[in-house]
N, C-alpha and C positions, 0 to 999 in steps of 0.2 A: 373714168378712175375711182377705184377704191382701195383701199391701202394704206400704208404707209411712206412717206419718202422725208429721207431723212437728210435737212439741211446742215450746212456749214457754217452757221452765223457770224456775222460780218462783223466789228465794234462799229460802235454808235447807232444799231438798229435797235430798234422796241423789237419783241415778238409778235407785234400786232403787224407790223412795219414787213417783219417776213411773208405775215398769212398773206398780206394787203396784196404782196410783189409775184406770191405764186399762185394768188386768186387769178391775175391779171395772164401768166404764163399759161396756166390751166384752161381758162375760161370757164372757171365755177366759183359758184359762189358755197362748195359744199367743204370746205378747209376751217381746218381749228390745229391746235400747237397741244405738245403732252410737254406742260411744264415751263415759264417762263425763263428766261433769261438777261439780266442785267443788260442795256444796252452798252456798258461799258466786257460784258464777257461775248466770248467768241466757241464756237465750237458744237455740240449735237443738239440745235433742236431737229423732235420727230416733227411731222407732219399730218395730218391723218385727215385720209382724203374722200369723200365720198361718205357707202355705208358705213364703210371702216370709222368714221365720226362718232357712231354709239360704242366702240370698243374705249373710246376715251375711259371711260367711269373709271378702268381697270388697271388703270395707269396714273393714278391720283397719289399715290403712295409710292411708287419705284426709284430703286434705287438709283443714285445718278454716282459718276467720278468724276474729280475735279483735278486739274492740276492748277494750281495759285500760286502768284505772288505777294507775298506780306514785304509793307516795308514801314522800318520800326523807326523811330523817333518822333511820331507823334500821332494823333488820332486825329479825325474828320468827323464831321455830326452826321453824315450819311455812311460813317464808318468804310468807305473806298474812296478813291481818290477824287472823284467827282464832286466832294464836300467839298467846305471851309475845314481846317485844319483848327480843331479845339485846345489846341497847345503850342509852348512854342516850337516851330521846325528846330530839330538835332539833327546830327549823325553817327549814330551808335554802332558801335564794330559789333555785330552779331556773334556770341561766343555758340560754337556748334553744341559744346556738352552742355552748356545752361539749357540751349532751346529744346533739346532731347529730352532731360528731364521735364521742361515745362508740358513737353505735346502728352506726356505721360495722361496726365487730367484731361486732355482731351478723347481719350480714347473708349470701346465700350459704349455705352447708353448715359448721355450726358444731358442738364437741362442748362436748355441755351436761350436764352435773351433775344427776340428778335431786332433786327436795327430797326430804329425810328422812325426811318423810310424805308418801310414793307411793305407787301399788299396785307398784313394783319387788320382785320377789322378792330375798331374798338368802337362802342354803339353803333355799331351800324354801318361805321366810315372808317374807309379806309385809312390805315396810320400815315402813307405819305403823303394823303391830301390836309391832314392836321397840320403836318410838319413844316408841310410848304405855307402853310397860314400862321406859324409860329405858337403854336399849339402842344402845349408839352406834352408828348407821349411818353402812357408809361406801361406796357405792355407784361403778358405775365409771362414764366418761361415755360417753355416746353420740353417734352422728352424727344429728342433725338439720338439716332443710332450710330457711331463712327464706326463703323465695321476692320477698316484700316488704313491709317494716317500714317505717312512717311515721310520725312526730311530729305529732300531730294539734294541739294544743294544748299549755299549758305557764301555770299555773295557781300564784305560789309556789312550795311544796315539792310541789307532784302535778303528774304528768305525764301526757297521753292517749296512747296509741300504738294503731298496727290495725296487727297483725302477719295477713300468710297467711304458714303453713307445712304442714310435712307432720305427717302422724300420731306419735303420739308425741313433741310440742314440749311443754314446760311452761312457761305462762307467767309461774309463780314464781318459776323459774331464773332464767329475761331478768331480772324484777323483780332479784332477788336481785342477780344479777350485774353490773349496773347502778349496783345500792347498791355496787358494793364497787370498781367503776371509777371513782364520783364522790366515794368518801373518805365514804361519809355517810351511810352503810347505805340499804336501801330495801326495802319489799315490797309484794308486790298489793294494790290496796282495792279495788277492781272488775274483773269479767272478764263481759264476755258474749262468747257465742259467736253470730257471724254466721251462720257456715256450713258444716254439715261432708258432705264430697264434694259430689254434688250439690244438695244440700238446704241451702233459705235463710232467712232470718228472716222473708220475706216470707210463705213460708209457711204458719210457724210457728203452731200456735194452741194457747190458755193448755187448762190443764188444765178452767176453766171453761165457756171457751166449747165445748167437748169433750162436756164433762155435758151442757150444752145441747143439743147438736147428737144427744147417743145418746137424751139426752128423747125427743125428738121423734122418733127412729128414722132422723137423717139424719146418723148415721157416715158413711157413705160417701162425704157429701161434701169431707168431708178428706182421704182416702184415695187414697194415690199405687200405680197397679196396680205389680205386677212388670214387666209388660212396660214401664215408663214408669226402674226401675231402669236402673243400669249404663248408661249414655246413651253412654259411648265405646265400648262394646261392639259389634259391629256385631249386625247381625241378617239371622240366613237365615230363608225361607219357607219350610217344607217342605210336602208333599201328604198326605195321612192316613195312606198307609200307611209311611210315615221317622217319621212322630210316636210312629206304634206300638211302631216300633223303638227308636227312642232311650228310647220308656221301656221298656224292655225292655235297656236299658245298652248296644244296637249302636251302633256310629261310625254317622259321615253324613258326606255331602261338603257342601263349601261352592263355592260357583259362585269362581271367579279374577274375576269382575267384579264381582261384588256385594261380594267381602271383601279390603279389603286385605293388602295383600302382609305377612306377619310379623304379622298379626293371631295374639295367640296363646287369648284366648276369643274365641267368637262368642254371639249368643243366638237360640237356634231357637224362633222363632215360625212356632204353626200356621197354616193356611188363614184361621181364623176369629179371628184376631187373640192368640191366647193364648202366651203366654210356657213353655214346654215345658220347656229346657233351658238348660243354662251348660255349650257346648261346649268340651275346653281341644286345641289342637292337637296333636295324631300325627303329620300328615306335612302335607307343605305343604296345603292346603286338603283334608284330613282331621281332622276333632276325634272324638275322646273326651267321651260328656255325662257329667262331672265332677258335675253338681248337677241333680237331676231334680227337677220341681215335681209 
């Protein structure tokens, strides 16, 4: 199997748990994931399988869409409900108008400090590993892009939001920072990823569903083939001779009539519709195969 299967992750599992479960289902070790989800989070976790694992590097900063529930009234040391409260627990009644006003400061490009319990590295060590040892962690703010942020619902001390953001954005930090701005403290209560790159929750299957497909020999029904990955990369169709040369690492031409000016990457596709390689621009309309499948 080569391609992507989109998993609808259950709460309580790590992303590594999901990879391990799918390896058993598909009876293959060549499986990776495209973006970690915390154990409390649910939703879209794309798994890359077989030769498609070579394409994972193009998804490291892919956009994400989340729906999140923020609980106002107290903060936690992890910025989510799995942590220990760091302030007295209160039950504020969130004013929708006030919250809408605060959300304005979280749109467009913002500087965000990652949670102390995160995968960011401090002197080569993961921040969460230091935090577990009670070592104080100070992480530098990083720029992230919030393309869209909508307030969906307010219910007492809780608010539900929908966020379209760049890769590397922490919804836990948004919840924590909103709590500070509100003056009440806040943390992330629930998180569901609705999309990761081009992969959406509508395509996602639960592990139980995948186990059933595997038992029936129909895992291919859930597979997104490599050719359908990276839809923003233009496709360049090549003849068998050129396909062989690309597999040997040789540069190839792309028609100016089929490739938009300035395209950094293109997909080299064989005459029978197989993705051969991802080419990176070397000169105008001349591409070098940076990843060969």
